[in-house]
N, C-alpha and C positions, 0 to 999 in steps of 0.2 A: 683510583683505588685498586689495590691488588685483590683479585678474586679469591675469597677464602677457600673455594674448592681447589684452586691451583696450589695453594699452600698445603692443603691436606694431601693432594696428590704427591707433591714433592716429599713430604715426610713419610707417607705410606711407602713409596717406592724406595726411599733410602733405607727404611727399616727392612723391607722385603729383600733388597739387595744385600743388606748386612747379614740377614739370616742365611741367604744363599752363600755368601762368602765364608761364613763360619761352618755350616754343615753341608754345603754343596747342593742344596735343593731348597724348594719352598717359595720361590719368588712369586709365581702366579697364585699359589694358595694363599699366601699372606696378603698380597696386593688385592686380589678379588674379594677376599673375606673382609678386609678393612674398608675398601671402597664401597662395598655393598651396604655399609651402614649409612652412607651418604647419598647413594644413587641406586637405581635398579641394577640387578646383576648384568643385564645385557649391556648397559652402558659401561659398567666396570670392566667387563670382558673386552669391550671395544678399545678401552684405554690401555689395557694390559697387553693385548695381543701382539702389538709391534715390539715392545721391549722384550716380551717373552720369547718371540721367534728369534730375535737377534742374539740374546744370551744363550738360547738353546742351540743355535747354529754353532756358536763358539764351542760349546760342550760336545757337540756332535763330531766336529772335525779335530778336536784336540786329543788325538791318540791313534793307535794303529789298528783299532778293532772295528772300524766302520763297516767294511764289507762283511766281516764275520757276524757282526750284530744284525745286519740286514738279512743275511742268509738264515740266521737262527730265529729272528723275530718276525719274519715277513707275514705269517698268519695274524699275529697280534697287530701289526701295523695296518695291514689291509682291512681287517675287520673293524679296527678302530675308526678308520675313515668311513666305512659303511655305516657304522653306528652314529657317527657325528652327522653324516648327511641324512640318515633316517630321522634324526631328531631336529631337523632344520627349522621346524615350526615351534620348537619349545620356547624360544626366546621371545617370540611375538604372538604366539597363538593363545588360545583360551587358558592354557596352563601356565603362562608366563608369570602371573602373580605368585605362583607357588615355587618359583625358582629359588627365592631367598630361603624358604623353608628347607628345600632340598639341599641347598648350599650349606646351611647351618648344620643340618644333620650329617652331611658328608664330612664336614670338618671335625665333628665330634667322633665319628666312626674312624676316620683316618688317624686322628691323634691317639685314640684308644688302641687301635691295632698296632701303631708304631711304638707306643709305650710298652705294650706287652711283648714286643720282639718275638713273634711266633717263628718257629723254625720249620718252614714247609720245605718239602722236596718233591720235585716232579720228575718222574722217570722220562728218559729221552723218548720213549715210544709214545708218550702222551703229550709231549710239548706242543705239537702242532694244533691238535683239536682244543686243548685247554687254552692255548694262546688265542685261538680264534674266538672262543666264548668270552674270555676276559677282555679281549680287544673290543668286541662289539658292545659289551656292557659298559666299558670305560668310555666308549664313544658316545653312547646315549647319555651317560651322566655328564660328560664334558659338554655336550650340546645344550644341556639345561643349565649348567653351573659354571662352565669354563675350567673346572678342576678335573684332572685326568688321573689322579693317583690311585683311585679305587675302581676295580680290583687289579689294575695293571702293576702297581708297585709290589704287592705281595707276590704276584706271578713272576716278575723279573727277579726278585730276591730268591725265589725258590729254584731258580735255574743254577745256582751255585757258581756264579761267575766270580772271578777275582775282582778286587776293588776297582782297579782302573778300567777293566772291561765293563763292570757294572755301571760305573759312572757314565762311560761313553754310550752304553746301551740305553740308559735313561735319556741322554741327550737325543739319540736317534728317535726314540719313541715320542718324547715331548715335542720335538720339532715336527714330526709327522702329524701329531694330533692338533697342534696349534695352527699349522698350515691348513689342515682340513677345516678347522674352526673359522679361519679367515674367509673361506667361501660362504659359510653360513652367515657370517656377519655382513659380508658384502651383499648377499641376496636379500638379507633382512633390512637393508638400508641403514645399518648402524655405523658404518665406516664413513662418516661425514667429516667435513672440515673442522667441526667442533672438537673432534678428538685429536687433531693433529698437534696442537700446542700442549695439552696435558700429556699426551703420549711421548712427545719429545722431551719435555721436562722430566717425565718419569724415567725415561731411559738414562738420561744424564745422572739423575739422583740414584738410580739403581746401580750404575757403574761405580759411583762414589761409595755407596753403601757396601758393594761387593769388595772393593779395595779395603775399606776399613774392617770389614769382617774377616778378610784373609789375614790382615795384620794381627787382629786380635786372636785369630785361631792359633797363632804361634805362641800365644801367651796364656791361654786358658784351656780348660778341658772341654772340647766340643761336645762330649757326651752330657755334661752338666747343662750346658746351654741348650742342647737339643731337648733334654727332658723338660726344662721350664718353658721352652717354646711350645712344645706339644701340649703342656698343661694349659697354656694361655689360649691355644687353638680350641680346646674344649670349651673354655669360657666364652670365647668369641662365637663359636658355632651355636652354643646354647642360647646366647643372647639374640643372634640373628633369627633363629627359628622361633623362639618364644615371642619376640617382638612382632614378627610378621603374623604369627597366629593370632595375637591379640588384635592387631590392626584389621585382620580379616574377620574378626569376631568368631573365630573357630574355637577359642577357649575363653 
C-alpha cells in the first residue's frame, strides 16, 4: 500500500513549487506550514531542506549579481548563520513542542506584512548593523521553525534593489540560511534515511509544480494569486497555532 504521508508530501511540494513558480518565492514557507499539520516541525524541515537548498542554489546563480549581493549582504548572511547555530537546540530541546505555535504565528505575521506592502528604506550608512540584527533574529526564528522570511525579507526589500538583483539576493540569503540549518538538523539527528524518499519525491514534485506555476504566470495576474496565497497563509498559520495551543492545554 502507498503511504498516505508520501502522497501528502507529493501534493504539498507540488503546491509549494507551483506557488514559487508563480510568485518567485514561498516554497519552504508553504511546504513546512502544510507538512507541520501532519508531522512535527523538525521532521517537516528535514524533509524540506534538500529541495529548498537545490531550488535556492538555482536562484542564487541565475544572474550577474552574486558577488555584489554577497558584498552587500555579508553582515546579514554571517549573523543569520550565527543565529541558526545559536538556536540549535530549539528543534529537540524543551521548547520544541512550541515550535508549531511559533511557526503558525510567523506565517500570520509574514502574510500580514506582505499584504500591507510597507515601503521601508534603509540608509546606506545603516545597512551593515541593521542587516546584522535582522540576520541574527532571522536565524533564531529559522532554527525554531525553518522559515527565514521575518525580518530578513522586509530588510532586503528596504535596500531598494532592482527586481532581478532582489530575486538573486533572496537566493543568496535563503541558500546561506538553509545550509546553516542543514548542520542543525544533522547534529540533532533529524537527517536520517527516513527522509530520503519523501525529500526526493518532494524535489521532483516541486520542480513539476514550479514549471506549471511558471506557465500559469504568463496567463494570470501574479499579484492576484499572491494576495490569495497570503490570505490562505493567515488561515493556515492561525490553525497551526490554535490547534497546538489546544493540544498543549494552553487555551
